[in-house]
Wavefront OBJ file of the C-alpha trace (Angstrom):
o trace
v 0.901 -5.477 24.650
v -0.096 -6.516 21.070
v 2.093 -7.699 18.388
v 0.956 -4.414 16.417
v 1.172 -2.350 19.253
v 4.243 -3.882 20.073
v 6.113 -2.910 16.779
v 4.599 0.176 16.452
v 5.832 1.123 20.207
v 9.907 0.463 19.057
v 9.457 2.962 16.053
v 9.881 6.189 18.282
v 10.679 8.967 16.918
v 14.408 9.112 17.943
v 15.032 6.532 15.805
v 13.894 7.872 12.555
v 16.418 9.822 10.210
v 15.294 13.340 8.756
v 15.934 13.919 5.389
v 15.913 16.628 2.537
v 14.333 16.980 -0.832
v 16.510 16.994 -3.264
v 16.101 17.059 -6.964
v 16.690 14.396 -9.556
v 19.667 12.650 -11.325
v 19.192 12.453 -15.367
v 20.964 11.206 -18.139
v 21.024 14.354 -20.614
v 24.348 16.338 -20.136
v 25.100 17.509 -16.813
v 25.997 21.239 -16.335
v 29.165 22.436 -14.834
v 27.952 22.245 -11.561
v 27.162 19.079 -11.822
v 30.328 17.907 -13.391
v 32.049 19.609 -10.291
v 30.026 17.654 -8.110
v 30.629 14.125 -9.083
v 34.717 15.270 -9.201
v 34.444 16.111 -5.547
v 32.563 12.761 -4.636
v 34.511 9.395 -4.349
v 33.125 6.901 -6.653
v 33.512 3.012 -6.685
v 33.252 2.195 -10.428
v 36.309 4.346 -12.024
v 37.666 1.994 -15.065
v 34.461 -0.218 -15.305
v 32.549 0.360 -18.396
v 29.127 -0.066 -19.692
v 27.959 -0.521 -23.616
v 24.121 -0.075 -24.313
v 22.761 -1.724 -27.125
v 19.657 -0.823 -29.534
v 16.134 -2.320 -27.638
v 12.786 -2.940 -28.155
v 10.745 -0.008 -26.918
v 9.728 -1.704 -23.633
v 13.169 -2.043 -22.540
v 14.647 1.261 -22.960
v 13.165 2.772 -19.470
v 15.315 -0.005 -17.926
v 18.330 0.844 -19.939
v 18.247 4.436 -19.299
v 17.638 4.169 -15.946
v 20.959 1.861 -15.439
v 22.947 4.288 -17.489
v 21.868 6.786 -15.018
v 22.905 4.463 -11.907
v 26.502 3.403 -13.026
v 27.514 6.818 -14.150
v 26.362 7.906 -10.483
v 28.456 5.186 -9.096
v 31.470 6.544 -11.616
v 31.776 4.188 -14.644
v 31.957 5.435 -18.084
v 28.629 5.453 -20.054
v 27.728 4.469 -23.556
v 25.346 7.080 -25.341
v 21.703 7.037 -24.500
v 19.697 3.473 -25.279
v 17.692 3.932 -28.707
v 14.598 2.247 -29.187
v 14.040 -0.101 -32.292
v 11.995 0.342 -34.533
v 9.461 -3.026 -34.774
v 7.242 -3.753 -37.909
v 3.389 -3.472 -36.760
v 2.479 -6.753 -34.876
v 6.136 -7.526 -33.936
v 5.712 -8.953 -30.259
v 9.665 -8.938 -29.905
v 8.946 -6.411 -27.350
v 9.008 -9.529 -24.382
v 11.415 -11.418 -26.522
v 14.861 -11.964 -24.439
v 18.165 -10.201 -25.950
v 21.377 -8.816 -24.945
v 20.432 -5.054 -23.676
v 23.942 -4.341 -22.170
v 27.754 -5.063 -21.154
v 29.586 -4.151 -18.096
v 33.195 -4.709 -18.285
v 36.819 -3.554 -17.058
v 39.881 -3.173 -18.677
v 40.815 -6.675 -16.796
v 38.517 -8.785 -18.899
v 36.423 -8.959 -15.938
v 32.432 -8.393 -18.027
v 28.929 -8.867 -16.963
v 26.678 -9.812 -19.989
v 22.988 -7.911 -19.068
v 19.951 -9.231 -20.987
v 16.394 -8.455 -20.361
v 13.147 -10.051 -20.614
v 9.508 -8.413 -19.725
v 7.610 -11.821 -19.167
v 8.678 -15.233 -17.016
v 7.079 -17.463 -19.759
v 5.638 -15.516 -22.174
v 6.602 -13.509 -25.343
v 4.084 -10.662 -24.706
v 4.301 -6.683 -25.112
v 6.057 -5.043 -22.470
v 5.522 -1.730 -20.373
v 5.326 -0.352 -17.090
v 1.534 0.011 -17.097
v 1.576 -3.721 -17.850
v 4.007 -4.953 -15.330
v 2.310 -3.067 -12.585
v -1.140 -4.337 -13.646
v -0.042 -8.291 -13.941
v 1.665 -7.934 -10.246
v -0.637 -6.674 -7.982
v 1.015 -2.903 -7.787
v -1.785 -1.898 -9.592
v -4.337 -3.473 -7.100
v -3.006 -2.707 -4.335
v -2.197 1.053 -5.310
v -6.203 1.072 -6.551
v -7.210 0.755 -2.561
v -6.488 3.572 -1.239
v -9.149 5.509 -3.323
v -11.000 2.717 -4.970
v -9.392 4.282 -8.521
v -7.944 1.661 -10.624
v -4.615 3.087 -12.525
v -1.052 2.812 -13.115
v 1.425 4.942 -11.181
v 1.873 7.080 -13.506
v 5.923 6.596 -13.529
v 8.229 3.650 -15.015
v 8.814 2.129 -11.217
v 9.255 -0.915 -12.602
v 11.402 -0.427 -15.022
v 13.468 1.842 -12.134
v 13.997 -0.632 -9.774
v 14.684 -3.236 -12.523
v 17.939 -1.360 -12.997
v 18.577 -1.141 -9.787
v 18.440 -5.017 -9.458
v 20.284 -5.460 -12.678
v 23.175 -2.799 -11.764
v 23.096 -4.910 -8.169
v 23.461 -7.988 -9.535
v 26.228 -7.390 -12.134
v 28.116 -5.421 -10.111
v 28.434 -8.342 -7.410
v 29.392 -10.501 -10.577
v 31.723 -8.385 -11.683
v 33.046 -8.211 -8.044
v 33.492 -12.454 -8.356
v 35.592 -12.347 -11.252
v 37.987 -10.039 -9.672
v 38.134 -11.636 -6.099
v 37.974 -15.158 -8.064
v 41.492 -15.367 -10.296
v 40.696 -16.457 -13.705
v 36.644 -16.809 -13.452
v 34.841 -16.380 -17.134
v 32.684 -13.667 -17.667
v 29.180 -13.581 -16.982
v 25.766 -13.787 -18.376
v 22.932 -11.560 -16.050
v 19.174 -12.247 -17.080
v 16.893 -10.348 -15.573
v 13.219 -10.412 -15.989
v 11.110 -7.047 -15.512
v 7.312 -9.011 -14.138
v 9.827 -10.694 -11.538
v 11.356 -7.278 -10.544
v 7.613 -5.949 -9.661
v 6.982 -9.018 -8.276
v 10.103 -8.109 -5.780
v 8.627 -5.213 -4.803
v 5.214 -6.763 -4.125
v 6.456 -9.581 -2.509
v 5.625 -8.313 0.969
v 2.475 -7.235 0.428
v 1.266 -10.596 -1.572
v 3.114 -12.930 1.460
v 0.328 -10.898 3.909
v -2.482 -11.453 1.773
v -1.962 -15.069 0.996
v -1.505 -15.226 4.856
v -5.016 -14.061 6.081
v -4.520 -10.302 6.349
v -7.539 -8.559 7.066
v -8.652 -5.771 5.201
v -9.883 -2.340 7.793
v -12.340 -1.398 5.752
v -13.715 2.653 6.213
v -15.777 3.601 9.043
v -17.684 6.093 7.276
v -18.806 6.235 3.726
v -16.788 9.933 3.463
v -13.595 8.062 5.365
v -10.617 8.348 2.730
v -7.084 8.115 2.321
v -3.992 10.952 2.764
v -2.782 13.329 1.620
v -4.327 16.084 3.603
v -4.931 19.704 2.400
v -4.546 23.190 4.293
v -6.548 25.850 4.165
v -4.291 27.771 1.918
v -4.145 24.989 -0.702
v -1.205 23.250 0.020
v -1.641 18.831 0.422
v 0.653 17.657 2.348
v 1.401 14.186 3.980
v 1.401 14.009 8.028
v 3.967 11.085 10.033
v 2.889 10.565 13.225
v 5.238 7.792 14.803
v 3.331 7.239 18.689
v -0.388 7.392 19.196
v 0.415 10.541 21.580
v 2.231 12.458 18.963
v -1.068 11.953 16.585
v -3.094 12.580 19.431
v -1.682 16.047 20.478
v -1.567 16.862 16.783
v -4.913 16.616 15.813
v -5.898 18.013 19.451
v -4.536 21.249 18.342
v -5.614 20.851 15.034
v -9.321 21.264 16.599
v -10.410 17.839 15.626
v -13.080 15.744 17.202
v -11.539 13.118 20.284
v -13.720 10.531 18.563
v -12.257 11.218 15.125
v -9.040 11.227 16.511
v -9.261 7.841 18.100
v -10.893 6.395 15.271
v -7.925 7.563 12.607
v -4.957 6.034 14.533
v -5.145 2.397 13.758
v -5.254 2.567 9.777
v -3.214 5.433 9.745
v -0.770 2.934 11.646
v -1.422 0.072 9.305
v -0.873 1.927 6.260
v 2.523 0.643 5.815
v 1.230 -2.676 5.593
v -2.371 -2.418 3.723
v -1.698 0.527 1.212
v -4.742 2.302 2.769
v -5.391 4.333 5.361
v -9.465 5.327 5.518
v -9.064 8.074 7.838
v -12.609 9.728 9.153
v -13.342 12.997 7.132
v -13.782 14.983 10.297
v -9.384 15.076 10.006
v -9.542 16.310 6.676
v -11.914 18.877 7.470
v -9.442 20.017 10.156
v -6.819 20.588 8.784
v -8.626 22.238 5.879
v -9.789 25.075 8.592
v -6.136 25.740 9.011
v -2.681 27.126 6.744
v -0.136 24.967 6.305
v 2.299 27.198 8.284
v 0.167 26.953 10.885
v 0.006 22.974 10.760
v 3.932 23.304 10.721
v 3.700 24.908 13.648
v 1.725 22.285 15.271
v 3.945 19.758 14.005
v 6.638 21.063 15.123
v 5.153 21.531 18.648
v 3.405 18.263 19.344
v 6.550 15.819 17.856
v 4.632 15.162 14.278
v 5.519 16.335 11.037
v 4.042 17.105 7.913
v 5.363 17.507 4.399
v 4.353 19.474 1.588
v 3.365 17.316 -1.691
v 6.082 19.435 -4.021
v 5.569 20.117 -7.520
v 8.552 17.674 -9.298
v 8.283 20.084 -12.186
v 9.363 23.118 -9.692
v 12.091 21.097 -8.489
v 14.174 20.785 -11.992
v 15.774 23.698 -11.379
v 16.074 23.719 -7.791
v 20.237 24.517 -6.607
v 19.279 22.654 -3.269
v 18.711 19.423 -5.522
v 21.947 19.843 -7.121
v 23.944 17.160 -5.366
v 21.383 14.410 -5.638
v 21.534 14.544 -9.829
v 25.074 13.890 -9.579
v 25.485 11.519 -7.036
v 22.217 9.556 -6.952
v 21.365 7.804 -3.402
v 24.825 7.239 -2.485
v 27.736 8.914 -0.870
v 30.812 7.338 -0.565
v 33.882 8.463 1.455
v 37.398 8.499 0.348
v 39.009 5.094 -0.268
v 40.783 3.832 3.174
v 44.513 2.571 3.055
v 44.701 -0.799 1.301
v 44.051 -3.450 3.649
v 43.797 -6.479 1.503
v 40.636 -8.955 0.898
v 40.424 -12.521 0.986
v 40.849 -13.764 -2.639
v 39.187 -16.784 -3.973
v 40.528 -19.389 -6.244
v 39.626 -20.478 -9.342
v 38.329 -23.611 -7.846
v 35.688 -21.184 -6.581
v 34.184 -20.079 -10.034
v 31.262 -22.834 -9.996
v 29.859 -21.045 -6.552
v 30.249 -17.698 -7.420
v 28.600 -18.247 -11.175
v 25.097 -18.807 -9.872
v 25.850 -16.610 -6.283
v 28.399 -14.023 -6.633
v 28.669 -12.709 -3.440
v 28.970 -17.235 -2.018
v 31.411 -16.333 1.073
v 30.488 -12.809 1.635
v 29.469 -12.134 5.392
v 27.425 -9.363 6.106
v 26.197 -8.164 9.326
v 23.137 -6.425 9.348
v 21.844 -4.295 12.178
v 18.548 -3.132 10.316
v 14.899 -2.808 10.870
v 11.507 -1.879 8.937
v 12.248 -2.081 4.997
v 14.813 -0.408 3.759
v 17.292 -2.058 5.318
v 16.564 -5.738 5.904
v 15.512 -5.499 2.009
v 19.349 -4.606 1.172
v 20.181 -7.417 3.197
v 17.801 -10.003 1.532
v 19.501 -8.550 -1.631
v 22.671 -9.349 -0.887
v 21.933 -12.692 0.893
v 20.089 -13.618 -2.683
v 23.193 -12.872 -4.360
v 24.549 -15.495 -1.948
v 26.202 -13.745 0.392
v 26.047 -15.039 4.300
v 24.146 -12.272 6.382
v 23.979 -12.335 10.093
v 20.830 -10.459 10.960
v 21.490 -8.411 14.688
v 18.097 -8.155 16.721
v 17.791 -6.372 19.801
v 17.259 -8.818 23.395
v 13.674 -10.076 22.337
v 13.984 -9.983 18.933
v 13.300 -7.320 16.119
v 9.267 -6.617 17.264
v 8.446 -7.090 13.246
v 8.517 -10.600 14.326
v 5.096 -10.684 15.777
v 3.225 -7.935 13.031
v 0.129 -10.136 11.510
v -0.650 -11.634 9.857
v 1.438 -14.550 11.028
v 2.486 -17.415 8.678
v 4.036 -20.641 10.669
v 4.407 -18.280 13.520
v 6.915 -15.689 12.055
v 5.180 -12.345 10.736
v 4.711 -12.971 6.946
v 5.610 -9.617 5.913
v 9.122 -9.901 8.323
v 9.757 -13.492 6.677
v 9.519 -12.158 3.459
v 12.736 -9.836 3.826
v 14.264 -11.556 6.175
v 14.123 -15.273 5.561
v 17.356 -17.063 4.796
v 19.236 -14.967 7.379
v 21.077 -16.357 10.508
v 19.975 -13.867 13.207
v 21.556 -13.440 16.548
v 20.339 -10.851 19.289
v 22.823 -8.609 21.082
v 22.354 -5.150 23.287
v 24.484 -2.723 21.276
v 23.527 -0.086 24.079
v 26.071 -2.222 26.235
v 29.612 -3.382 26.227
v 29.346 -6.678 25.620
v 27.344 -6.507 22.562
v 29.553 -3.667 21.070
v 32.683 -6.168 21.598
v 30.610 -8.554 20.090
v 29.800 -7.220 17.409
v 33.514 -5.485 16.609
v 34.299 -9.208 17.047
v 31.989 -10.693 14.602
v 33.092 -7.755 12.016
v 36.774 -9.338 12.099
v 35.598 -12.411 9.577
v 33.395 -9.564 8.052
v 33.395 -7.981 4.599
v 30.164 -5.886 5.535
v 28.742 -3.970 8.223
v 24.545 -2.515 6.499
v 22.700 -0.315 9.273
v 19.780 2.180 8.959
v 20.460 3.790 12.334
v 19.025 7.403 12.717
v 22.027 10.069 12.564
v 24.032 10.125 15.498
v 23.042 6.910 16.898
v 26.439 5.234 15.384
v 28.162 8.099 17.286
v 26.297 7.303 20.573
v 27.085 3.623 20.227
v 30.827 3.576 19.172
v 30.276 1.679 16.642
v 31.248 4.126 13.650
v 33.423 3.761 10.528
v 36.707 4.489 12.461
v 35.815 2.271 15.161
v 35.149 -0.743 12.971
v 38.273 -0.129 10.933
v 40.391 -0.167 14.075
v 39.555 -3.982 13.724
v 37.989 -4.523 10.280
v 40.326 -2.609 7.758
v 38.743 -4.018 4.840
v 35.504 -3.768 5.893
v 32.624 -2.377 4.260
v 30.708 0.030 6.216
v 27.340 0.826 4.472
v 24.732 2.994 6.213
v 20.761 3.335 4.451
v 19.021 6.581 5.485
v 16.726 8.984 4.565
v 18.712 11.610 3.314
v 22.342 11.126 4.291
v 24.558 11.147 7.645
v 23.585 14.708 8.143
v 20.336 15.993 7.530
v 19.198 19.223 8.380
v 16.863 20.785 10.393
v 14.554 21.587 7.442
v 14.391 18.164 6.180
v 11.238 16.107 6.631
v 11.303 12.722 8.759
v 12.896 9.576 6.585
v 9.898 7.933 5.741
v 8.363 6.394 2.417
v 5.207 8.947 2.173
v 7.128 11.658 3.770
v 10.238 10.930 0.992
v 7.188 10.602 -1.785
v 6.043 13.731 -0.921
v 9.064 15.929 -0.569
v 10.825 14.650 -3.327
v 7.914 15.587 -5.658
v 7.152 11.699 -6.693
v 3.570 11.750 -4.967
v 2.678 14.845 -7.426
v 3.588 12.609 -10.668
v 1.419 9.883 -8.957
v -1.013 12.204 -8.942
v -4.275 10.216 -10.872
v -7.515 11.879 -12.091
v -8.019 14.034 -8.787
v -4.263 15.154 -8.748
v -4.413 14.171 -5.159
v -1.062 12.335 -5.829
v 1.143 9.713 -3.651
v 0.831 6.451 -3.021
v -0.081 4.288 0.051
v 2.473 1.828 -1.450
v 5.841 1.209 0.372
v 7.798 2.213 -3.141
v 10.539 4.125 -1.885
v 11.419 1.876 0.866
v 11.941 -1.154 -1.683
v 14.017 1.481 -4.282
v 16.427 2.901 -1.066
v 16.611 -1.029 0.142
v 17.802 -2.204 -3.318
v 20.199 1.073 -3.545
v 21.849 0.155 -0.684
v 22.347 -3.255 -1.962
v 24.251 -1.694 -4.798
v 26.310 0.497 -2.835
v 26.965 -2.325 -1.078
v 27.917 -4.461 -4.434
v 30.084 -1.351 -6.075
v 32.096 -1.092 -2.861
v 33.017 -4.482 -3.168
v 33.570 -4.462 -6.086
v 36.157 -1.410 -5.708
v 37.852 -3.127 -2.832
v 38.506 -6.374 -5.116
v 39.991 -4.089 -7.787
v 42.477 -1.809 -4.928
v 41.975 -3.482 -1.627
v 40.334 -0.598 -0.373
v 37.801 -0.442 1.835
v 34.928 2.497 1.129
v 31.959 3.424 3.527
v 29.059 4.743 2.228
v 25.486 6.020 2.746
v 22.809 5.355 0.470
v 19.715 7.834 0.878
v 15.758 7.157 -0.172
v 15.655 11.165 -1.260
v 18.201 9.921 -3.719
v 16.500 6.790 -4.616
v 13.570 8.709 -5.047
v 15.181 11.462 -7.306
v 16.130 9.214 -9.779
v 12.854 7.909 -9.962
v 11.470 11.489 -10.346
v 14.505 12.564 -12.889
v 13.434 9.038 -15.372
v 10.199 10.785 -15.230
v 11.227 14.087 -16.778
v 13.471 12.465 -19.218
v 10.684 10.028 -20.636
v 8.025 12.703 -20.670
v 10.490 14.957 -23.095
v 11.598 11.920 -25.146
v 8.202 9.990 -25.026
v 7.538 9.135 -29.136
v 4.262 10.553 -31.002
v 2.064 6.665 -30.945
v -0.427 6.788 -34.098
v -3.077 6.748 -31.071
v -1.771 9.712 -29.778
v -4.438 12.342 -29.409
v -7.266 9.204 -28.446
v -4.974 7.638 -26.186
v -5.118 10.581 -24.838
v -8.422 10.815 -24.598
v -9.073 7.465 -23.189
v -6.293 8.140 -20.413
v -4.264 5.334 -21.968
v -2.277 3.350 -20.572
v -5.491 3.048 -18.355
v -7.625 0.405 -16.670
v -10.789 -0.438 -18.194
v -13.586 -2.862 -16.522
v -14.627 -5.799 -18.763
v -17.636 -8.387 -17.970
v -15.720 -10.248 -15.101
v -12.410 -8.086 -14.185
v -10.377 -5.721 -15.333
v -7.609 -5.000 -18.158
v -4.794 -2.604 -17.987
v -4.703 -0.928 -22.053
v -1.606 0.741 -23.009
v -1.111 2.899 -26.270
v -1.261 0.662 -29.306
v 2.130 1.424 -30.909
v 0.841 1.465 -34.463
v -1.980 1.853 -37.420
v -3.858 -1.677 -36.477
v -4.415 -1.226 -32.916
v -5.229 2.196 -32.919
v -8.222 1.444 -35.477
v -9.321 -1.280 -33.176
v -9.320 0.938 -30.229
v -11.150 3.591 -32.530
v -13.605 1.468 -33.727
v -14.922 0.566 -30.194
v -15.083 3.924 -29.256
v -16.915 5.481 -32.057
v -13.783 7.473 -33.057
v -14.081 7.119 -36.758
v -11.597 9.138 -39.219
v -9.424 10.683 -36.404
v -12.641 12.238 -34.557
v -13.025 12.032 -30.914
v -15.838 12.507 -29.260
v -16.097 13.976 -25.568
v -17.577 10.273 -24.718
v -14.767 8.149 -26.439
v -13.760 6.401 -22.919
v -17.050 6.183 -21.711
v -18.363 4.477 -25.324
v -14.994 1.890 -24.744
v -15.725 1.582 -20.986
v -19.624 0.226 -22.452
v -17.966 -1.763 -25.178
v -15.455 -3.814 -22.662
v -18.562 -4.606 -20.447
v -19.889 -6.709 -23.417
v -17.560 -9.695 -22.932
v -15.333 -10.840 -20.456
v -11.841 -10.619 -19.750
v -10.084 -13.404 -22.058
v -12.220 -12.632 -24.912
v -10.653 -9.351 -25.108
v -7.149 -10.329 -24.377
v -7.819 -12.643 -27.392
v -8.981 -9.814 -29.474
v -6.626 -7.359 -28.467
v -3.806 -9.769 -28.861
v -5.281 -10.071 -32.392
v -4.858 -6.337 -33.559
v -1.164 -5.544 -31.429
v -3.436 -3.695 -28.666
v -1.149 -4.156 -25.424
v -3.238 -5.297 -22.519
v -3.206 -7.251 -19.413
v -5.903 -8.473 -16.990
v -5.162 -6.827 -13.809
v -4.508 -8.985 -10.601
v -6.263 -7.595 -7.582
v -4.659 -9.801 -4.848
v -2.385 -12.536 -4.297
v -4.405 -15.427 -5.654
v -4.668 -12.958 -8.671
v -0.945 -12.633 -9.079
v -0.346 -17.013 -8.561
v -2.365 -17.459 -11.256
v -1.904 -14.845 -13.507
v -0.861 -15.957 -16.829
v 1.707 -14.169 -17.663
v 3.691 -14.796 -14.426
v 4.037 -18.965 -14.377
v 6.363 -20.112 -11.661
v 7.211 -16.841 -10.556
v 4.623 -17.172 -7.618
v 5.739 -20.003 -5.194
v 3.822 -22.183 -1.707
v 5.858 -23.411 0.715
v 3.944 -25.035 3.485
v 1.940 -21.458 4.694
v 4.214 -19.131 3.166
v 4.188 -17.639 -0.257
v 7.146 -16.268 -2.256
v 8.487 -14.825 -5.106
v 11.116 -15.804 -7.986
v 14.236 -14.472 -8.086
v 14.437 -11.172 -10.742
v 18.294 -12.530 -12.261
v 19.856 -15.496 -13.288
v 23.783 -15.922 -14.046
v 24.886 -18.031 -16.772
v 28.525 -18.768 -17.562
v 29.113 -16.967 -21.057
v 31.195 -19.864 -21.943
v 28.395 -22.294 -22.021
v 26.494 -20.481 -24.252
v 28.739 -20.748 -26.783
l 1 2 3 4 5 6 7 8 9 10 11 12 13 14 15 16 17 18 19 20 21 22 23 24 25 26 27 28 29 30 31 32 33 34 35 36 37 38 39 40 41 42 43 44 45 46 47 48 49 50 51 52 53 54 55 56 57 58 59 60 61 62 63 64 65 66 67 68 69 70 71 72 73 74 75 76 77 78 79 80 81 82 83 84 85 86 87 88 89 90 91 92 93 94 95 96 97 98 99 100 101 102 103 104 105 106 107 108 109 110 111 112 113 114 115 116 117 118 119 120 121 122 123 124 125 126 127 128 129 130 131 132 133 134 135 136 137 138 139 140 141 142 143 144 145 146 147 148 149 150 151 152 153 154 155 156 157 158 159 160 161 162 163 164 165 166 167 168 169 170 171 172 173 174 175 176 177 178 179 180 181 182 183 184 185 186 187 188 189 190 191 192 193 194 195 196 197 198 199 200 201 202 203 204 205 206 207 208 209 210 211 212 213 214 215 216 217 218 219 220 221 222 223 224 225 226 227 228 229 230 231 232 233 234 235 236 237 238 239 240 241 242 243 244 245 246 247 248 249 250 251 252 253 254 255 256 257 258 259 260 261 262 263 264 265 266 267 268 269 270 271 272 273 274 275 276 277 278 279 280 281 282 283 284 285 286 287 288 289 290 291 292 293 294 295 296 297 298 299 300 301 302 303 304 305 306 307 308 309 310 311 312 313 314 315 316 317 318 319 320 321 322 323 324 325 326 327 328 329 330 331 332 333 334 335 336 337 338 339 340 341 342 343 344 345 346 347 348 349 350 351 352 353 354 355 356 357 358 359 360 361 362 363 364 365 366 367 368 369 370 371 372 373 374 375 376 377 378 379 380 381 382 383 384 385 386 387 388 389 390 391 392 393 394 395 396 397 398 399 400 401 402 403 404 405 406 407 408 409 410 411 412 413 414 415 416 417 418 419 420 421 422 423 424 425 426 427 428 429 430 431 432 433 434 435 436 437 438 439 440 441 442 443 444 445 446 447 448 449 450 451 452 453 454 455 456 457 458 459 460 461 462 463 464 465 466 467 468 469 470 471 472 473 474 475 476 477 478 479 480 481 482 483 484 485 486 487 488 489 490 491 492 493 494 495 496 497 498 499 500 501 502 503 504 505 506 507 508 509 510 511 512 513 514 515 516 517 518 519 520 521 522 523 524 525 526 527 528 529 530 531 532 533 534 535 536 537 538 539 540 541 542 543 544 545 546 547 548 549 550 551 552 553 554 555 556 557 558 559 560 561 562 563 564 565 566 567 568 569 570 571 572 573 574 575 576 577 578 579 580 581 582 583 584 585 586 587 588 589 590 591 592 593 594 595 596 597 598 599 600 601 602 603 604 605 606 607 608 609 610 611 612 613 614 615 616 617 618 619 620 621 622 623 624 625 626 627 628 629 630 631 632 633 634 635 636 637 638 639 640 641 642 643 644 645 646 647 648 649 650 651 652 653 654 655 656 657 658 659 660 661 662 663 664 665 666 667 668 669 670 671 672 673 674 675 676 677 678 679 680 681 682 683
């Protein structure tokens, strides 16, 4: 069996969670129903307070998302952040400053500062960050259309990373008696690179492109005969074949489609034969759902995010976000740390914490990766023969570049947890561990006799964490818990519509958000345990992580300020990508009159009159000069813009990302998004 087939052969349908699509969280005032839901949920951050300061507009989405997240975990929060009024030409949107403080009554405190770029003082927006770090480049591969995602993905991910690292630092202060407060600095560009690390590593290792077989080939989603756009999931070739045979697709198209469909998680594209789309269009959605049910495949309609805002079934996601915490256990104590440990905890706040990780694919391993970067010792439990993902091409130093990107630095052991010996061994390891993390399908923990209760008998202070698609008890109506199905069901795909309105991204956006959210939950649970000695188990669901991003999109749309270039920006599709003589630029909405006037001049929109061909005129003008020329021109006129990096080489050499992409032998890695500093060193 080839490495690719070996990898996919282990991804059987019994091991994938099913989940519901919940709605969205929001930092707007909650309803009484939502408040009651919060009261009924065990939360770990009781007694913690988040204070936010006025910030440059480019950082407000991150701070709003941070507020929503820690509130869902039980913290008290100051009012939503306000954008500072900046004079025309002020580049401070990219400048670092203290924007938030997370503290409790004991004196433990983390000051959180944000910066946009690692070594530059340039304007910041989600679209610009996406363009420089490869997100736009990879997103373009599915449809060959260059555009931003259309949602504040980097800001939301940055907020989750800031929350996880700040909570880890807060926990370290409570664990280590007398440890001083900490300053945390988070770089949003490095947060974006963190999301792209797997793709960049694979591209650097020589991942081959799989071009379309025919000119009409295209990527999902599909559309039924009655106009329902939908995503399809098939976890093995047999289910794929049965589904399309029942849908009356041609045998050649079925055979040609499986490989690109299987590789879409790593390729960010899936050029499928047009015959499959025609077959889907020949049946209504109800018939396609019935076929999927009968054949072992799964379908999920691309739900409209706007229609989900008032869906009562989604209320619990608004209240709790991704996390469902169990009631706190009886006090069991946890290892305390002496003041002498403070230097180690200063930069690696989870130093001394041991995590047992039994996870595969992306969401769970990435959570373990975050915890390792925060200083934890992570012991990865793999099945006999090793994790099948190790052999997934391309390889770097004999190991899958994808696997290495999210598992580097972990200690790996092989155990068969289905055997008594394997079970006993993991329970024995748990006696000296702080966290057990798994991403098993619902019901598997009980079958293995490795539930939270089983671990509590031998390790009562252990934090038992699960990373799921939609919680521990999904319903039969929930779609399968994989990234693109979550995008569709949560409404996220409808927000990533683009000019053709098809929706969705073939980047594993939700897997990454879900993985960081799980690490965030672990850090919150460790903080709570350090405060009262009680272990708190929890589940972190990918659907809830997606719901918070959808909620943020609703709030951002409602609060969007009117820009000087408002009508013109809409006509030009800003933020948007435009070709130059030698590359592409991402241009964002000019914040002031000077930038608006420059754009108006280039597209002939003088005296406020916007012509129907304004976008075409701008496109023609930009092709007259190279990218470097326009970057200088736009910087001089306060038009926010960056060069779009199409691949790993372009990201590594991007002038705004100096030092953030690194090489070791044949492997590419990205910088850690955060740094910690002892606050006494700042005085």
